C-alpha positions in Angstrom: 86.4 136.9 117.8 87.7 139.2 120.9 88.7 137.4 124.4 86.0 139.3 126.1 83.8 136.9 123.6 85.3 134.3 124.4 85.6 134.4 128.6 81.9 135.4 128.2 81.4 131.9 125.9 82.8 130.2 129.2 81.5 132.4 132.2 78.1 129.8 131.8 79.9 126.7 133.0 81.5 128.2 135.5 78.3 129.6 137.4 76.8 126.3 137.1 79.9 125.0 139.6 79.6 128.0 142.4 77.5 126.7 145.3 78.6 128.1 148.2 76.3 126.7 150.6 77.3 123.2 149.4 81.0 123.8 150.5 82.5 121.8 152.8 85.8 124.3 153.0 86.0 126.8 155.3 85.2 130.6 154.1 89.0 131.6 155.4 90.8 130.4 152.7 94.7 132.0 152.3 97.7 130.2 150.1 98.2 127.5 152.5 94.9 126.6 152.9 94.6 126.4 148.9 97.9 124.1 148.8 96.6 122.0 151.6 93.1 121.3 149.9 94.6 121.3 146.3 97.0 118.4 147.7 93.9 116.5 149.1 91.8 116.8 145.6 91.3 113.8 144.2 88.1 114.0 141.9 86.2 116.8 140.1 83.7 117.7 143.0 86.3 118.4 145.3 88.0 120.8 143.0 84.9 122.6 142.2 84.5 122.8 146.5 87.8 124.9 146.1 87.5 127.0 143.0 83.8 127.3 144.8 85.3 129.3 147.8 87.9 130.5 145.7 85.1 133.0 144.3 83.1 133.6 146.6 86.0 134.6 148.9 87.4 137.2 146.4 90.7 134.9 146.8 90.4 134.2 143.2 92.0 137.9 142.5 95.4 137.2 144.1 97.1 136.6 141.0 99.8 134.0 142.5 96.8 132.1 144.4 94.7 132.2 140.7 97.9 131.0 138.5 98.6 128.3 141.5 94.9 127.1 140.8 94.8 127.1 137.0 98.4 125.2 137.2 96.5 122.7 138.8 93.4 122.3 136.7 95.9 121.9 133.6 97.5 118.9 135.1 94.0 117.1 136.7 93.4 114.3 134.4 89.4 114.7 135.3 89.0 118.5 133.6 88.4 119.2 130.6 91.2 121.9 129.0 88.0 124.4 128.2 87.1 124.2 132.2 90.7 125.5 132.8 90.0 128.1 130.4 87.2 129.0 132.7 89.2 129.7 135.5 91.7 131.8 133.3 88.5 134.0 132.3 88.1 134.9 136.0 91.3 135.8 136.5 91.7 139.7 136.5 95.2 140.3 136.6 96.7 137.5 134.6 100.5 137.6 134.1 103.0 135.5 131.1 103.1 132.6 133.9 99.0 132.2 133.7 98.9 132.9 129.8 101.4 130.4 129.3 99.9 127.8 130.9 96.5 127.6 129.3 98.6 128.2 125.9 100.5 124.9 126.8 97.6 123.1 128.4 95.9 123.5 124.7 98.9 122.2 123.1 99.6 119.4 125.6 95.6 118.3 124.8 95.8 118.6 120.5 94.1 122.1 120.4 97.4 123.5 119.3 95.1 126.3 117.2 93.6 127.9 120.5 97.3 128.1 121.2 98.2 130.5 118.4 94.7 131.9 119.1 94.9 132.8 122.8 98.6 134.1 121.8 96.9 137.0 119.5 94.5 138.4 122.5 97.9 137.8 125.1 99.3 140.6 122.5 96.3 142.5 122.6 95.7 142.6 126.3 99.3 144.0 126.8 101.2 141.1 128.4 104.6 140.4 127.3 105.4 137.1 126.1 108.9 135.3 128.0 111.4 132.9 126.6 108.7 130.4 127.6 106.3 131.5 125.9 107.8 131.3 122.2 108.5 127.3 122.8 104.9 126.4 123.4 103.9 128.7 120.4 106.6 126.8 118.4 105.6 123.8 119.5 101.8 124.6 118.2 103.0 125.1 114.8 104.4 122.2 114.9 101.6 120.2 116.3 99.4 121.7 113.1 102.6 121.1 110.3 102.1 124.6 109.7 105.7 126.1 108.6 103.8 129.5 107.3 102.4 130.1 110.8 105.9 128.7 112.6 108.0 131.4 110.4 105.6 134.2 111.6 106.4 132.9 115.1 110.2 133.2 114.2 109.9 136.1 113.3 108.6 136.9 116.3 111.3 135.4 118.5 113.7 137.6 116.6 111.6 140.9 117.3 111.3 140.6 120.7 114.7 139.5 121.7 115.1 135.9 122.1 116.8 134.9 118.9 119.7 133.4 121.1 117.9 131.6 123.7 118.8 127.9 123.4 115.6 126.2 124.6 113.8 128.4 122.0 116.1 127.5 119.2 115.8 124.1 120.1 112.0 124.0 119.3 112.3 126.2 116.5 115.0 123.4 115.1 112.5 121.1 116.0 109.4 122.3 114.3 111.4 123.1 110.8 112.4 119.5 110.9 108.8 118.0 111.5 107.7 120.4 108.8 110.6 118.9 106.5 112.2 122.1 106.3 115.8 121.1 106.8 117.5 123.5 104.9 116.5 126.3 107.7 116.8 123.7 110.5 120.1 123.3 109.8 121.1 127.2 109.1 119.5 127.7 112.7 121.6 124.7 113.9 125.0 125.8 112.3 124.3 129.7 113.7 123.2 128.7 117.2 126.3 129.8 119.9 125.2 126.7 122.2 124.6 123.4 121.1 123.5 120.8 124.0 122.1 117.8 123.3 118.6 118.4 122.5 120.0 120.5 119.7 122.2 117.6 118.4 119.1 114.9 118.8 116.5 117.7 117.3 118.6 118.4 113.9 119.3 114.3 113.7 115.6 114.0 114.4 114.4 116.0 111.7 117.1 113.8 109.4 115.3 110.8 110.2 112.6 111.6 109.8 113.5 112.9 106.0 115.2 109.8 105.4 118.4 111.4 104.4 121.0 108.8 105.5 123.8 110.8 105.1 123.6 114.1 106.6 122.0 111.7 109.8 125.3 109.8 109.5 127.5 113.4 109.7 125.6 115.0 112.4 125.7 111.9 114.3 129.3 111.5 113.5 130.2 115.0 115.0 127.7 114.8 118.2 130.2 115.1 121.2 128.2 112.7 123.3 126.4 109.9 121.4 123.7 109.4 123.9 121.0 106.4 123.7 118.0 108.7 121.8 120.4 109.5 118.8 121.5 106.3 118.6 117.8 104.4 119.2 116.9 107.5 115.9 119.6 106.2 113.5 118.9 102.3 114.3 115.3 103.0 113.2 116.6 105.0 110.6 119.0 102.9 109.1 115.9 100.0 109.5 113.8 102.1 107.2 116.3 102.4 104.3 117.0 98.5 104.2 120.9 99.2 106.0 120.3 96.2 108.2 124.1 95.5 109.0 124.5 99.2 110.2 121.9 98.9 112.4 123.0 96.0 113.9 126.6 97.0 114.4 125.4 100.3 116.1 123.2 98.2 118.3 126.2 96.0 119.5 128.5 99.3 120.1 126.2 100.8 122.2 126.8 101.0 125.7 123.6 101.3 127.3 121.0 100.0 125.7 117.0 101.1 126.4 113.7 99.2 125.4 113.6 101.6 122.5 116.7 100.2 121.5 116.1 97.1 121.5 112.5 97.6 119.8 114.5 99.6 117.2 116.3 96.8 116.0 113.3 94.5 115.9 111.3 96.4 113.5 114.5 96.9 111.9 114.6 93.1 111.2 110.8 93.2 110.5 110.4 96.2 108.2 113.3 94.6 106.0 111.2 91.1 105.9 114.4 89.5 108.2 111.1 87.9 110.5 113.0 84.9 111.9 115.8 87.4 113.1 113.0 89.9 114.4 111.8 87.0 116.8 115.3 85.7 117.8 116.2 89.0 118.9 112.3 89.0 120.9 113.3 86.2 122.4 116.7 87.4 123.3 115.9 90.3 124.8 113.2 88.7 127.4 116.0 86.1 128.4 118.1 89.5 129.3 115.2 90.2 132.4 113.9 93.3 129.6 110.1 94.6 130.3 108.2 94.6 126.9 105.9 96.8 125.8 103.1 97.1 123.4 105.1 98.3 120.5 107.6 95.8 120.3 104.9 92.8 121.3 103.0 94.6 118.2 106.4 93.7 115.8 106.7 90.4 117.0 103.0 89.3 116.3 103.4 90.9 113.2 106.7 88.5 112.5 104.6 85.8 113.6 101.9 86.2 111.3 104.4 86.6 108.1 106.2 83.7 109.3 102.8 81.5 109.8 104.3 80.1 113.5 100.8 80.2 115.6 102.6 78.6 118.1 105.0 81.0 118.8 102.6 83.5 118.6 100.2 81.8 121.0 103.4 81.8 123.6 103.8 86.2 122.5 100.0 85.9 123.3 100.6 84.1 127.2 103.6 86.9 127.8 101.1 89.4 126.8 98.1 88.4 129.5 101.0 87.4 132.2 102.6 91.1 132.1 98.5 92.6 131.8 98.4 94.2 128.6 96.2 92.0 126.8 93.5 94.9 127.0 95.7 97.4 124.9 93.1 98.1 121.6 96.6 98.3 119.3 97.7 94.6 120.7 94.4 92.9 120.3 94.1 94.2 116.6 97.8 92.2 116.2 96.8 89.5 117.7 93.6 89.0 115.7 96.0 89.8 112.8 98.3 87.1 113.7 95.6 84.4 114.3 93.8 85.0 111.5 97.2 84.9 109.5 98.1 81.7 110.6 94.8 80.3 109.7 93.1 80.3 113.3 89.9 82.2 112.6 88.0 80.2 116.1 91.1 82.0 118.0 90.6 85.5 116.3 87.0 85.5 116.4 87.3 84.3 120.3 89.3 87.3 120.6 87.2 90.1 118.5 84.0 88.7 120.9 85.9 89.0 124.3 87.3 92.9 123.1 85.8 95.5 125.4 87.2 98.2 122.9 86.7 97.5 119.4 87.6 100.3 116.4 87.8 100.4 113.2 91.0 98.6 112.8 89.8 95.7 114.7 86.7 94.9 112.4 88.8 95.2 109.5 91.4 93.2 111.0 88.8 90.4 111.6 87.5 91.0 107.7 90.7 90.4 106.7 91.6 87.6 108.5 88.1 85.6 107.3 89.2 86.4 103.6 92.9 85.5 104.5 91.6 81.8 105.5 89.5 81.8 102.5 86.2 82.2 103.9 84.4 84.8 101.9 80.7 83.9 102.5 81.4 84.6 106.4 83.7 87.4 105.4 80.6 89.1 103.5 78.2 88.8 106.0 80.8 90.3 108.6 81.3 93.1 106.3 77.2 93.8 105.7 77.2 93.7 109.8 79.7 96.2 110.3 78.6 99.1 112.2 80.7 101.2 109.8 82.8 100.9 106.6 85.6 102.9 105.6 87.6 102.5 102.5 90.0 100.1 103.7 86.6 98.0 104.5 85.4 98.0 101.0 89.3 97.7 99.4 88.8 94.4 101.5 86.1 93.1 100.4 86.8 93.9 96.8 89.9 92.6 96.9 89.1 89.6 98.7 86.3 88.6 95.9 89.2 89.3 92.9 92.0 87.0 94.9 89.0 84.3 94.8 88.3 84.6 91.2 84.7 85.9 92.2 85.2 88.8 89.5 81.6 89.4 89.2 80.7 90.4 92.8 84.1 92.3 92.8 82.4 94.9 89.8 79.2 94.4 91.7 80.8 95.5 95.1 82.9 98.2 93.3 79.6 100.0 92.1 78.0 99.7 95.6 80.6 101.2 97.0 80.2 104.1 94.2 77.1 104.7 95.6 77.7 105.0 98.9 80.2 107.4 97.9 83.3 105.9 99.3 86.1 107.3 97.1 88.2 104.1 96.0 92.4 104.1 97.0 95.2 102.5 94.5 94.8 98.6 96.0 91.0 98.8 95.3 91.2 100.2 92.2 94.0 97.5 91.3 91.3 94.6 92.4 89.0 96.1 90.0 90.8 96.6 87.2 92.1 93.0 87.7 88.2 92.0 87.7 87.6 94.0 84.0 90.8 92.2 83.2 89.0 88.6 83.9 85.7 89.4 82.3 86.9 91.8 79.5 85.2 94.4 81.2 86.9 97.1 78.5 84.3 99.7 79.5 84.4 99.6 83.1 87.9 99.2 82.8 88.4 102.5 80.7 85.8 104.3 82.9 87.9 103.4 85.7 91.0 104.8 84.3 89.1 108.2 83.2 88.5 108.2 86.6 91.9 107.9 88.0 92.9 110.5 85.5 90.0 112.9 86.6 90.6 112.6 90.4 94.6 113.1 89.6 95.3 109.8 91.8 99.0 108.6 91.3 99.5 105.9 88.6 102.3 104.2 90.5 103.9 100.9 89.4 101.5 98.2 90.6 98.6 100.2 89.6 99.7 101.5 85.9 100.9 98.0 85.4 97.9 96.2 86.2 96.2 99.1 83.8 98.4 98.0 81.1 97.9 94.7 81.4 94.0 94.9 81.5 95.0 96.7 78.0 96.8 94.6 76.6 94.5 91.5 77.7 91.7 93.3 75.9 93.7 94.0 72.6 94.1 97.8 73.2 97.7 98.0 72.4 97.8 102.1 72.3 96.2 102.5 75.5 98.5 100.0 77.1 101.3 102.1 75.5 99.9 105.2 76.3 99.9 104.2 80.3 103.3 103.0 79.9 104.8 105.7 78.3 103.1 108.0 81.2 104.7 106.5 84.1 107.0 108.2 86.0 107.8 104.9 88.1 108.2 101.5 86.3 109.1 98.2 87.7 110.1 95.6 86.0 106.6 93.9 86.2 105.6 96.8 84.2 108.3 96.0 81.3 107.0 92.3 82.0 104.1 93.1 81.4 104.7 95.4 78.2 106.6 92.8 76.5 104.3 89.8 77.3 100.9 91.8 76.1 103.0 93.1 72.7 103.8 89.6 71.8 100.5 88.0 72.8 98.5 91.0 70.4 101.1 89.8 67.6 103.4 93.0 67.9 106.5 90.4 68.4 109.3 92.5 66.4 108.0 95.6 69.0 108.0 93.4 72.1 111.8 92.0 71.2 112.5 95.4 70.6 110.8 96.9 74.5 113.3 94.1 75.8 116.2 95.4 74.4 115.2 99.0 75.4 115.1 97.6 79.0 118.2 96.2 79.3 119.2 99.9 77.7 117.8 101.5 81.0 119.8 99.6 83.3 116.7 97.4 84.2 117.7 93.5 84.6 115.5 90.9 82.9 114.0 88.6 86.0 112.6 84.9 85.4 109.3 86.2 84.2 110.8 88.5 81.1 112.4 85.8 80.0 109.2 83.6 79.8 107.5 86.6 78.2 110.5 87.0 75.7 111.0 83.3 74.7 106.6 83.4 75.1 107.3 86.2 72.0 109.5 84.1 70.1 106.8 80.8 69.8 104.4 83.4 68.7 106.1 84.2 65.8 108.3 80.8 65.4 111.7 82.6 66.3 113.5 79.4 67.0 117.1 80.8 66.3 116.3 83.6 68.4 114.3 81.6 71.1 117.4 79.8 71.8 119.7 82.6 71.8 117.5 84.3 74.8 117.6 81.2 76.3 121.2 80.7 76.4 121.6 84.3 77.5 119.4 84.1 80.3 121.6 81.3 82.2 124.9 82.8 80.6 124.6 86.4 80.8 121.8 86.8 83.9 122.8 83.6 85.5 119.3 82.4 85.8 118.3 79.0 86.4 115.5 77.8 83.6 112.3 76.7 85.4 109.4 74.3 84.1 108.2 77.7 82.3 111.0 78.2 80.4 111.3 74.7 79.2 107.7 74.6 78.0 108.1 77.8 75.9 111.1 75.9 74.3 109.1 72.8 73.6 106.5 74.5 72.6 108.7 76.8 70.0 110.0 74.0 68.4 107.0 71.7 68.9 105.2 74.6 67.0 108.0 74.8 63.8 107.7 71.1 63.4 110.8 70.1 65.5 108.9 67.5 67.6 111.8 64.9 68.3 114.1 67.9 69.0 110.9 68.8 71.5 110.8 65.7 72.6 114.2 65.3 73.8 114.3 68.6 75.5 111.8 67.3 77.8 113.6 64.2 78.5 116.6 66.6 79.3 114.6 68.4 81.7 116.2 69.0 85.6 112.6 69.1 86.6 109.5 67.1 86.1 107.4 68.7 83.1 104.4 69.8 84.0 100.7 69.7 82.2 101.4 72.6 80.0 104.7 71.0 78.8 103.6 68.0 77.5 100.0 69.8 76.3 102.6 71.9 74.2 104.3 68.5 72.4 100.9 66.7 72.2 99.1 69.9 70.8 102.3 70.3 68.2 101.6 66.4 67.2 97.9 67.1 66.0 99.1 70.5 63.9 102.0 68.8 62.0 100.0 65.5 61.4 102.3 62.9 63.5 100.1 60.7 64.7 102.0 58.1 65.7 104.1 60.3 68.0 101.4 62.3 69.5 99.3 58.8 70.4 102.4 57.3 72.3 102.3 60.9 74.0 98.7 61.3 74.9 98.4 57.7 76.0 101.4 58.2 78.4 100.0 61.0 79.7 96.4 59.6 80.5 97.8 57.0 82.2 100.3 59.5 84.2 97.3 61.7 84.4 93.9 60.2 84.0 92.1 62.8 85.6 93.4 65.6 83.0 90.6 66.7 80.7 92.8 68.3 78.1 94.9 64.9 77.5 92.2 62.6 76.7 90.5 65.5 74.6 93.5 66.2 72.4 94.6 62.5 71.8 90.5 61.6 71.0 90.9 64.4 68.2 94.3 62.9 66.8 92.5 59.7 66.9 89.5 61.5 64.8 91.5 62.7 62.5 92.7 59.4 61.3 88.8 58.4 61.3 89.9 55.7 64.4 86.6 56.3 65.7 86.8 52.7 67.6 90.0 54.7 69.6 87.7 57.8 69.9 84.5 56.0 72.1 87.2 54.1 73.9 89.1 57.1 75.1 85.6 59.0 75.9 84.5 55.6 77.6 88.0 56.2 79.8 86.7 59.9 80.6 83.2 58.5 81.5 84.8 55.8 83.7 87.4 58.2 85.5 84.3 61.0 85.9 86.7 63.5 83.5 84.4 65.9 81.9 85.6 68.0 79.3 85.8 71.6 79.9 83.3 73.3 77.5 83.9 76.4 75.0 83.5 79.5 76.9 83.3 82.7 74.8 82.7 86.1 76.9 81.6 89.6 75.1 81.2 93.2 76.8 78.1 95.4 75.3 76.7 98.0 77.1 79.0 97.5 79.9 77.5 93.8 80.3 79.7 90.7 79.9 77.5 88.3 78.2 78.8 84.5 78.4 78.1 82.0 75.7 78.7 78.0 75.5 79.2 76.0 72.3 75.6 75.4 71.3 74.1 77.5 73.5 70.4 78.3 73.9 69.6 80.3 77.0 70.6 83.5 75.9 67.6 86.1 75.6 68.3 87.3 72.1 69.2 83.6 71.0 66.3 83.7 68.1 68.1 87.2 66.7 71.8 85.6 67.3 70.5 82.3 65.3 68.9 84.4 62.5 72.3 86.1 62.1 74.2 82.9 62.0 72.4 81.8 59.1 73.1 85.1 57.6 76.3 84.8 58.4 76.5 81.3 56.7 75.0 82.3 53.5 77.1 85.1 53.1 80.3 83.7 53.9 79.8 80.8 51.1 79.5 83.9 48.9 83.0 84.4 49.9 84.4 81.5 49.4 84.1 79.9 52.8 83.9 76.5 53.3 83.6 74.6 57.1 86.7 72.8 58.1 84.8 69.7 59.3 87.7 68.0 60.4 87.5 70.3 63.5 84.4 68.1 64.6 85.4 64.7 66.2 82.3 63.2 65.8 81.6 60.2 63.5 78.5 62.0 62.0 77.7 63.4 58.2 79.1 66.5 57.2 75.5 68.6 57.1 75.6 67.7 60.7 79.6 68.9 61.4 78.9 71.9 59.8 76.1 72.6 61.8 78.3 71.5 64.7 80.4 74.0 64.0 78.2 77.4 63.3 77.1 76.8 66.9 80.8 77.3 68.4 80.3 79.9 71.2 83.1 82.6 69.6 81.0 82.1 66.4 77.7 82.9 68.6 79.8 85.8 70.4 80.6 87.2 67.1 76.4 86.7 66.1 76.1 88.3 69.1 78.8 91.3 68.9 77.1 92.3 65.4 73.7 92.6 66.4 74.4 94.7 69.3 77.7 96.8 68.4 77.9 99.1 65.8 81.0 99.8 63.8 83.8 100.8 63.9 83.9 99.8 67.8 85.7 96.2 67.4 84.2 93.2 68.7 86.1 91.8 71.2 86.0 88.3 72.5 87.4 86.3 75.5 87.7 82.2 74.8 88.8 80.1 77.7 90.6 77.2 75.1 92.1 77.6 72.2 90.4 78.8 69.1 89.6 76.1 66.4 91.3 76.2 63.0 87.4 76.4 61.4 86.6 79.2 63.8 89.7 81.2 63.0 89.1 80.7 59.3 85.4 81.4 59.6 86.8 85.3 61.8 88.8 86.1 59.2 86.0 85.9 56.4 83.2 87.7 58.8 85.9 90.7 59.3 86.0 90.9 55.3 82.3 90.4 54.8 81.0 92.8 57.5 83.8 94.9 57.6 84.4 94.8 61.4 87.9 94.8 63.4 87.1 91.3 65.3 89.5 90.2 68.5 89.5 87.6 70.0 91.6 86.6 72.9 92.0 82.4 73.6 94.5 81.1 76.0 97.4 81.0 74.1 97.5 84.6 72.2 95.4 87.6 70.7 94.0 87.3 67.2 93.1 90.8 66.3 90.9 90.2 62.4 90.6 92.8 60.0 89.7 92.6 56.6 90.2 88.9 56.2 93.5 88.4 57.8 94.6 87.8 61.3 97.4 89.5 63.2 98.7 86.0 64.2 99.6 85.4 60.2 98.0 82.0 60.8 100.5 81.1 62.9 99.0 79.8 66.7 
């Protein structure tokens, strides 16, 4: 588009303002009169009268007067920049100053592309640029983050002979720094014949922006005068990279501190999770009489939110009202976030309702507040009432469902998000994959993994770890290993997920080898790592190796064992039949044993037939926790295995008396993207008739294979035939029968069980895998069982 065309398009707006009949300005105008009227100009109508008189009298042809009018229009807050361009289009003999004025206006009004376009027209009009033109253009390139255009302007600078101008050089250094090209920025700096404070601050600012601490420190130390701006930049950089002590030392050494200095140090504390120190510094800042601004108050409110100190937050809120900045939008959002984080949802609602300006952040802050307070229902209603929902809104709601164990709702909302065409981010995908893990929705989990690859999304440590966890907990070890080996960034949690997942899936030796590889790679194990390693040992009864790792945790890594580590050791010893040693270990624990630890020993007593110890421990635990269903059930089973039916009835009566309800066995299986749930003895499934027929078929086939039901698993005083019928209706058998109906080989039948798989179901699954030539993968509350051709990956040790 030519300049002539641009001017033509702008003329209609100017013509609508030119009506001399309504002008109150004298028809005689000169430079003095113009200056007088511009000084009195207070609104758009008054300015239009001045412009009208300039055009009618022809005084607009006076280049100096026209440049004065244009400059005033670009500085006038009520005028749109395009209106200034209309004035520019009326000037016939424009000079470099006039072109610079309009180009600068476009850069200042965030329209840098127009400044670059006008430069091209300026050259076509044979108007010579000067040393003020190029800084404007370089600023425009920096605003667009366009290094390519910046290099072209740089070439023009040398061509026109302005390469040695310090002002031009400073803007070029800043442009390269903004575009993170510190090589060219540094070359310009080193070759500059004259370095002023702006030059030093520009190159320092570049290194600060790119996070290069060493080069920034080098430049700062060489500065002839370490001004406040430079020191503030260094404090901000130290805070960004976690070097808090250096930031504090520099702050203390500063002779002159401004509000930015205080704000930078407070932000440094907040960024590095030193929230108490941040608030203490904020209080000190106020006590010294330094006026606070919006930025530092938002940082202080963030610290309050993390510390959950609503009283301090209220005091800061009062300060905000006192100094009159309570209507600032970002500040209102910070206050809503603070109140919601502290559980003061009504205060957050009051602020939200009284806000004069609402943006997307305001709505999202309120939505997150409801979810943070556990008000999922209110959050859902609020989410549906939002005028606009961005990826943050969807992600917050999806994550909220996942965090509150509403996994079906998580997946349903994610599918709705897809229908709306919203592209999920990594946070959303982590929540959805987590829901897939809990629901055993492997098909959807694989689809999400394919979506990540198709869209070239970065698999960071968190997302990769979540994928590994999902695949491992769905029994897909190879897929998990593929994700692990494809990750460029692995955190300690990634290694932990792999070690634990391999152990759960029966690959104990590989799990321990990965632990050794992790240490070889220089990754230091943490508490969770040793829970995974000790868990691997207990899955295969590796008592000596378990003791070794338990000792090395304390001796080599100085990690104090917690209740989970002791629980693993008790379970390891108990499964190996070393019941007395396991009980002695519980008695020597430096903390109170938890439910899982006692439950492990009680389960071991049942497994190894030590009924006396089992009854003693079981009755003790029921006295300690009469509302725990697991203790009652285990004790009842121990009594039933001895034929003590009176004791069984007594225990069940106690359960009724205390309102204790046994958690029913539940198994889930995914088929064609839908998760199906079965309870023991379930008859509610739409395909129950087909499932019953398949169960009868299974029973006939297994008897031919030599299978005999283990009726000891039924702790009821009923005849053998009734016990066999009850066993056949266990939830995992129902799920397996459904899997045989709804899936085809070679697809594995994958089942998740909420309780430990019983001996009979374990034995039956081995026979079914052989009789039907199907791989069956069952995840119970302790581990995975991969059944294939009549054997199980656990080697019958669980």
